[in-house]
N, C-alpha and C positions, 0 to 999 in steps of 0.2 A: 652857104654850102655851095654855092656856085665857084667860088674862090679854091675850094678844095679841089673840085671838080677839073676847074681849069689848070690848076699846079700840077695836077696828076696827069692829066692830058700832054701838059708840055714836057714833062719829064718821061712820060711813056714814048712820045715824039724822040726825044733827044737819045734817048736809050735805043730806040728801033731803028734810028737813023745810024748808029754806029754799031749793029749788028747783035745788040743785046736784047735779052727778054726777061719780064719781071716775072716772080714766082707768083702765080695766082692764088694759090693756097694761102699765100702769107698775107693777103690784103685783109687787114682789119681795120675798122673804125670805131673809135670811142670818143665820147662827149664828155669834156670836162667840166664840172660845175663846182662851185662853192655850196649851192642850196642844197639842201637835204631835203626839202619839200617838193612835191611834185614830179619826182624822178620817176616814179611808176604810174602817173596819170594817162599818159599817152605816148604813142610811139614817137619815138625821137627820128628827126631828118636822115633820110638814107642819101646815099651818094652813088651816081651812074658812072662807071669808069670803062676804059676801053680795056679789051682783052687780049692775047696776043694772036688771036684770031681776026685778021684784017675786017673792020666792018662790025663787028660784034662788041656789043655793050654788056657789061655786068653790074648789077646792083648789090651794093654792099650795105648791109644793115649794121648800125650800130649795134656794138656788144654791152653789157654790163659791166665785164671785165675781159683785159686782153692779157697776152703773155708779151713783153718786150725785153729781148737780152737777158733772159732767165728771170725776170721780174715781173710777177702781177700785179695790174694796174687796174684799179675801177674809177668809175666817174668822181668819187669824192678824193681819190689819191690819199687815201688813209691805210693802205697796205694791210688791211685785215685779210684780204683774199689770199695775198702772198703769204701771210705768216700762217694761215690756216694750211694751205697746201704744202709749205714748207714743213710744216709740223706734222702733217701727215705723211710726208714723203720720209722724214727723221725716223717716225715711230715703226714704218714700214722697213726702214733699213735695219733698223735695232732689232726687230723682231726676226730678220732674216739672220742678221749676224748672231742672235741668241740661239737659233736653230743650229747654225754653223757652230758656235763657241761648245754647245753642248755636244757636238759630235766629233768627239775625240778619235772614234772607228774610223770615221772619214779621212781625218788626218793621217792616221797610221796607216790606212791603206792606200793613200794617196804615197806617202813616203816611200812605202814599199814597192810601188809602182816606180816612183821616179830613181831609187837607189838600186833597184833589182835585187833588193835583200829578200830574204825568207821572212813570212809574218811573226816568226819566235826571234826575231831580231830586236834588240834593245832600242826602244823608241828614241832616247835620249841621244843615242849614239849615230842615228839616223838624221835627227835633228842638227845634230853638229855637223856631219858628213856633208849635208846639203844646204847648211845655213839657212834653215828654216826655224824661227822661234816656235814655241809652242802657243796654240791657240790664244790660251788664257792669258800669255805675257804680251802676245801681239795686240789683243785686244784692250788690256788695261794701258798698253802704251799709247795707242791713238786715243782711247778716252781720255787719258791725261792731257794729250796734245789739244784734244778741242775743248776741254775745260779750261785750259791755258788760255787759249784763243777768246772764250767767251767772257773768260777774267779780264782781257784787255780791253773790253767795250765799255764805253761811257754808261753809267748808272742810268740815264735816260734814253739808252738806245732800246729800239721797238723791241728787239729779242729780249732783250732784260727785263722791260716792263712786263712781258707775257709769261715770264717763267714764274712758277707758282713759290712763294717766299720760303717753304720748307727745301726747295731746289737750290736756292740762291745760296745758300753758305756751302754748298759742296762744289760750285764752281770756280774756287779759288786756291789752285795749289800753288805752292810757294814760288816753284821754278820749273823748268822743263825736265821731265824725267830721264835719268841716265839710263840708257838701254843697257850698255855692260853691267850697270850697278843692278839692273832688274834681273839680268842671267845670272849675277853672282848670287842674288838673293834665293834664284831658286835652286841653285847648286846647294845652298847651306840648308836649304827645307828638308 
């Protein structure tokens, strides 16, 4: 742990001499290990580092998981934490989009506000006027694009391995959907 403290102090001095400061909130510590035993038996060693206030030190305790460049890492580097948090975030987004998708009245109201049209104006005419597709087509298009992206992942990718088998058969569309083709289908329906 002394090597980490010395390296951090040197980096801190170098930055300070150039008029730069570290973001003290973003100082995280994690110990990576291959062992699955003994992880929770005792406290892992902490590190004492300098702060932006001269002469003041801060003790950083090791965390069980940290977020680095948008990826959650744990001490075993098995990405379970990242997959769990990303899945939760995706489920929340899906729920929010389903509420938005079911809210055609909201879209209609917004279209009236954007165009300045009366509430009795035909919705399809307003959508064409402002080049905004209907919510259901927009959501279908983006869902198909996400499915296409997932279908390009290798079979042993961590995301694919965590999808339920009955969902796997739905993630392989033949090609990217054509947006104009989707609009023409809507007009014929």
